[in-house]
C-alpha positions as CSV (number, residue, x, y, z in Angstrom):
1,M,0.0,0.0,0.0
2,Q,2.8,2.4,0.9
3,I,4.5,1.6,-2.4
4,A,1.3,2.4,-4.3
5,R,0.9,5.7,-2.5
6,L,4.5,6.7,-3.3
7,A,4.0,5.7,-6.9
8,A,0.9,7.8,-7.1
9,A,2.6,10.8,-5.5
10,A,5.6,10.5,-7.9
11,L,3.1,10.4,-10.8
12,A,1.3,13.5,-9.6
13,V,4.6,15.4,-9.3
14,A,5.6,14.3,-12.8
15,C,2.2,15.4,-14.2
16,L,2.5,18.7,-12.4
17,G,6.0,19.3,-13.8
18,W,4.8,18.4,-17.3
19,S,1.8,20.7,-17.0
20,Q,3.9,23.6,-15.8
21,A,6.4,23.0,-18.6
22,Q,3.5,22.9,-21.1
23,A,2.1,26.2,-19.7
24,Q,5.6,27.8,-19.8
25,D,5.9,26.7,-23.5
26,Q,2.6,28.2,-24.3
27,Q,3.5,31.5,-22.6
28,D,6.9,31.6,-24.4
29,R,5.1,31.0,-27.8
30,A,2.6,33.7,-27.0
31,R,5.2,36.2,-26.1
32,A,7.2,35.4,-29.2
33,F,4.1,35.9,-31.4
34,V,3.4,39.2,-29.7
35,N,7.0,40.4,-30.1
36,S,6.9,39.4,-33.8
37,V,3.7,41.0,-34.9
38,S,3.6,44.1,-32.7
39,F,5.0,47.3,-34.2
40,T,6.9,49.0,-31.4
41,S,9.1,51.9,-30.7
42,D,11.5,52.6,-27.8
43,T,9.3,55.2,-26.2
44,N,5.7,54.8,-27.2
45,A,2.9,52.5,-26.3
46,L,1.4,50.0,-28.7
47,A,-1.0,51.8,-30.9
48,R,-4.8,51.3,-30.6
49,W,-7.9,53.2,-31.4
50,D,-9.2,55.3,-28.5
51,D,-12.9,55.2,-29.0
52,R,-14.6,55.4,-32.4
53,I,-13.7,54.2,-35.9
54,C,-15.4,55.0,-39.3
55,V,-14.6,52.6,-42.2
56,G,-14.6,53.7,-45.8
57,A,-14.1,51.4,-48.8
58,V,-13.5,52.2,-52.4
59,G,-12.9,50.0,-55.5
60,L,-15.5,47.4,-54.6
61,S,-19.2,47.0,-55.6
62,T,-21.6,48.6,-53.1
63,E,-22.5,45.2,-51.7
64,Q,-19.0,44.0,-51.3
65,A,-17.9,47.2,-49.7
66,Q,-20.7,47.1,-47.3
67,A,-19.8,43.5,-46.3
68,L,-16.2,44.7,-45.7
69,V,-17.3,47.7,-43.7
70,D,-19.7,45.6,-41.6
71,R,-17.0,43.0,-40.9
72,I,-14.4,45.5,-39.7
73,S,-17.1,47.4,-37.7
74,A,-18.2,44.1,-36.0
75,R,-14.6,43.3,-35.1
76,A,-14.2,46.8,-33.7
77,Q,-17.3,46.4,-31.5
78,Q,-15.8,43.1,-30.1
79,V,-13.0,45.1,-28.6
80,G,-15.2,47.9,-27.3
81,L,-14.9,50.5,-30.1
82,R,-17.9,52.3,-31.5
83,P,-18.3,52.1,-35.3
84,G,-19.4,55.3,-37.0
85,A,-22.8,55.7,-38.7
86,P,-23.1,55.5,-42.5
87,G,-21.8,58.6,-44.1
88,C,-19.3,59.3,-41.3
89,R,-15.8,60.7,-42.0
90,A,-13.6,57.7,-42.5
91,N,-10.5,57.2,-40.4
92,V,-10.0,53.7,-41.8
93,M,-9.8,53.7,-45.6
94,V,-9.6,50.5,-47.6
95,I,-8.8,50.6,-51.3
96,Y,-9.4,47.5,-53.4
97,A,-7.2,48.0,-56.4
98,P,-6.6,46.0,-59.6
99,D,-2.9,46.8,-59.4
100,S,-1.9,47.6,-55.8
101,D,1.8,47.7,-56.6
102,R,1.4,50.7,-59.0
103,L,-1.2,52.4,-56.8
104,S,0.8,52.1,-53.6
105,R,3.9,53.5,-55.3
106,E,1.9,56.4,-56.7
107,I,0.3,57.1,-53.2
108,V,3.8,57.4,-51.7
109,D,5.1,59.5,-54.5
110,Q,2.0,61.8,-55.0
111,R,-0.2,61.6,-51.9
112,R,2.2,61.6,-48.9
113,D,-0.4,63.9,-47.2
114,L,-2.5,60.7,-46.8
115,L,0.3,59.0,-44.9
116,G,1.4,61.5,-42.2
117,Y,4.7,61.8,-43.9
118,H,5.5,65.4,-42.9
119,S,6.9,65.6,-39.4
120,E,4.6,67.2,-36.8
121,E,4.8,67.1,-33.0
122,G,2.8,64.2,-31.6
123,R,2.4,62.4,-34.9
124,L,3.8,58.9,-35.3
125,T,4.2,56.6,-38.2
126,A,6.4,53.5,-38.9
127,G,9.0,55.7,-40.5
128,R,10.5,56.3,-44.0
129,E,12.0,52.9,-44.4
130,A,8.7,51.3,-43.7
131,L,7.1,53.7,-46.1
132,E,9.3,52.5,-48.9
133,D,8.5,48.9,-48.0
134,F,4.8,49.9,-48.3
135,A,5.4,51.3,-51.7
136,N,7.8,48.6,-53.1
137,Q,7.0,45.2,-51.4
138,S,4.5,43.3,-53.4
139,R,1.8,42.0,-51.1
140,A,-1.8,40.9,-51.3
141,I,-2.7,43.4,-48.5
142,R,-0.6,46.3,-47.3
143,W,-1.3,48.9,-44.6
144,W,-0.1,52.2,-43.1
145,H,-1.0,53.8,-39.8
146,V,-0.8,57.3,-38.4
147,S,-1.1,57.8,-34.7
148,S,-0.9,60.5,-32.0
149,T,0.9,60.5,-28.7
150,G,-1.7,62.8,-27.3
151,R,-0.1,66.1,-28.0
152,G,-2.3,66.7,-31.0
153,S,-4.9,64.4,-32.6
154,L,-4.9,63.7,-36.3
155,R,-8.0,63.6,-38.4
156,P,-8.9,63.9,-42.1
157,V,-9.1,67.5,-43.2
158,D,-12.5,69.1,-43.8
159,G,-13.9,69.3,-47.3
160,M,-14.9,65.8,-48.3
161,T,-17.5,63.5,-46.8
162,Y,-16.3,60.0,-46.8
163,Q,-18.7,57.3,-47.9
164,S,-18.7,54.0,-45.9
165,S,-21.1,52.2,-48.2
166,G,-18.6,51.6,-51.0
167,Q,-19.5,54.6,-53.2
168,S,-16.9,57.1,-54.1
169,A,-17.7,60.7,-53.3
170,A,-18.1,61.5,-57.0
171,A,-20.3,58.5,-57.6
172,A,-22.4,59.2,-54.6
173,A,-23.0,62.8,-55.8
174,A,-24.1,61.4,-59.2
175,G,-26.3,58.7,-57.6
176,E,-24.2,55.9,-59.0
177,G,-22.7,52.9,-57.3
178,D,-18.9,52.3,-57.4
179,S,-17.7,49.5,-59.7
180,T,-15.3,46.8,-58.7
181,G,-11.7,47.9,-59.2
182,G,-12.8,51.5,-59.9
183,V,-10.3,53.5,-57.9
184,G,-9.2,55.8,-60.6
185,S,-6.2,55.8,-62.9
186,S,-3.8,57.2,-60.4
187,A,-3.3,58.0,-56.8
188,L,-4.5,61.5,-57.5
189,D,-7.9,60.1,-58.5
190,I,-8.6,58.3,-55.2
191,Q,-12.0,59.2,-54.0
192,G,-12.9,59.3,-50.3
193,A,-9.3,59.7,-49.1
194,D,-8.0,63.1,-48.0
195,A,-5.1,64.4,-46.1
196,V,-4.4,64.0,-42.4
197,R,-3.1,66.8,-40.2
198,G,-2.7,67.8,-36.6
199,S,-5.7,69.5,-35.1
200,G,-4.2,70.2,-31.7
201,S,-7.5,69.2,-30.0
202,R,-6.1,66.8,-27.4
203,T,-4.6,68.1,-24.2
204,R,-3.5,64.9,-22.4
205,V,0.2,65.2,-21.8
206,E,0.7,63.4,-18.5
207,V,1.1,60.0,-20.2
208,R,2.3,59.0,-23.7
209,P,-0.7,57.1,-25.2
210,N,-0.5,56.1,-28.8
211,D,-3.9,56.5,-30.3
212,L,-4.4,55.4,-33.9
213,T,-6.0,58.2,-35.8
214,Y,-5.8,57.0,-39.5
215,A,-5.3,53.7,-41.2
216,L,-4.9,53.1,-45.0
217,V,-5.2,49.5,-46.2
218,V,-4.6,48.6,-49.9
219,V,-5.9,45.3,-51.1
220,D,-4.7,43.7,-54.4
221,A,-7.7,42.3,-56.3
222,R,-5.7,39.8,-58.2
223,R,-3.9,38.4,-55.1
224,V,-7.0,37.9,-53.0
225,A,-9.1,36.5,-55.9
226,D,-8.7,32.9,-54.8
227,V,-9.0,33.6,-51.1
228,P,-12.5,33.4,-49.4
229,A,-13.8,36.9,-48.9
230,N,-14.4,36.3,-45.2
231,A,-10.7,35.4,-44.7
232,W,-9.2,38.4,-46.4
233,M,-11.7,40.8,-44.9
234,D,-10.8,39.5,-41.5
235,Y,-7.2,40.0,-42.4
236,V,-8.0,43.6,-43.2
237,A,-9.9,44.0,-40.0
238,F,-7.0,42.7,-38.0
239,V,-4.4,45.1,-39.5
240,A,-6.8,48.0,-39.3
241,L,-7.4,47.6,-35.6
242,A,-3.8,47.0,-34.6
243,Q,-0.5,48.4,-35.9
244,I,1.0,45.1,-37.1
245,D,4.6,44.9,-38.2
246,A,4.4,44.1,-41.9
247,R,7.8,42.3,-41.6
248,A,6.5,39.8,-39.0
249,R,7.3,36.1,-39.5
250,T,4.1,34.2,-38.5
251,E,4.7,30.8,-39.9
252,G,3.9,28.2,-37.3
253,Y,1.4,30.4,-35.5
254,S,-2.4,30.2,-35.7
255,T,-3.2,33.5,-37.2
256,V,-5.2,35.1,-40.1
257,L,-1.9,36.7,-41.2
258,N,-0.9,33.3,-42.7
259,I,-3.9,33.1,-45.1
260,F,-1.7,33.9,-48.1
261,N,1.0,31.3,-47.2
262,T,1.1,28.0,-48.9
263,G,-0.9,25.4,-47.0
264,A,-2.6,27.9,-44.8
265,T,-5.7,26.6,-43.0
266,A,-7.1,29.8,-41.4
267,T,-10.5,30.9,-42.8
268,G,-10.6,34.1,-40.8
269,M,-9.4,35.5,-37.5
270,T,-8.3,32.7,-35.2
271,A,-8.7,32.5,-31.4
272,W,-5.2,33.9,-31.1
273,D,-6.0,36.9,-33.3
274,E,-9.1,37.6,-31.3
275,A,-7.1,37.2,-28.0
276,Y,-4.4,39.5,-29.3
277,L,-6.9,42.3,-30.1
278,A,-8.8,41.7,-26.8
279,G,-5.5,41.9,-24.9
280,L,-4.4,45.0,-26.7
281,Y,-7.6,46.9,-25.9
282,D,-8.1,45.6,-22.4
283,A,-4.5,46.3,-21.3
284,R,-4.7,49.0,-18.6
285,T,-1.3,50.5,-19.3
286,E,0.4,52.8,-21.7
287,V,3.7,51.1,-21.5
288,A,4.5,48.9,-24.5
289,N,6.3,46.1,-22.5
290,R,3.5,45.8,-20.1
291,Q,0.9,45.8,-22.9
292,A,2.9,43.0,-24.6
293,T,2.8,41.1,-21.3
294,A,-0.9,41.5,-20.9
295,I,-1.5,40.4,-24.5
296,S,0.8,37.4,-24.1
297,R,-1.1,36.3,-21.0
298,R,-4.4,36.5,-22.9
299,L,-2.9,34.4,-25.8
300,A,-1.5,31.8,-23.4
301,S,-4.9,31.2,-22.0
302,V,-6.3,30.2,-25.4
303,Q,-6.4,26.4,-25.8
């Protein structure tokens, strides 16, 4: 009997040790994922939207654009954000383009006002090297974020009402729907996307938050053609709601960011993606390392 009790105790200790090792492995994987995908700087928090987003989409049919707007808005609601009403001024602009390589290069060359390029106090972007990657790296989906540290918020300039239903401003005025791929012949023709500038309306200076204020996402129609719409739309939602590092290596992780990889199985945001966003928006801190720790804990709890 004594031998049996000792054997049971030894087995329990071994199982506990295995369970702890497994938990530690999950935590390590979670932190490695967070460190890989999160765009960070030395002094600023991980960027996130503060309260409300308004999604605009051009280049798609009205029905497709509305489906995209609805999906991003639903994902935003899941993390506590308030989607804007139809006709609101967009701070998330998605362009569905027949040739995203050419269009992205033209945007960088001709419409840097869309990208927060010109330095201004309180304005943050990924920097000029990342901007060149945005222009030159061929991708199915590429994105660019502008954020504010709280010294001055950024917003689209007055003068154009963004349409979140998939119509361009010109088409809406004429009472016509936008056609698939119809984003104009050059970056100068983009409808529904105007410049961002500092408004100086924020006064919080006691901390250094990093509030997203504008996101531009460009989708290549050819490269997403064979991917289920729900999958690539969730991809767009993920990179619109969080400032994801475009250089991240995500092979081996369960994430929507892998949908364009050979052999990918994700059909939309995964439990890890949802946990990442939930952790980002629930983290009660403005310190990047502590945010990453909070997100990692949320990921590690996902089975």
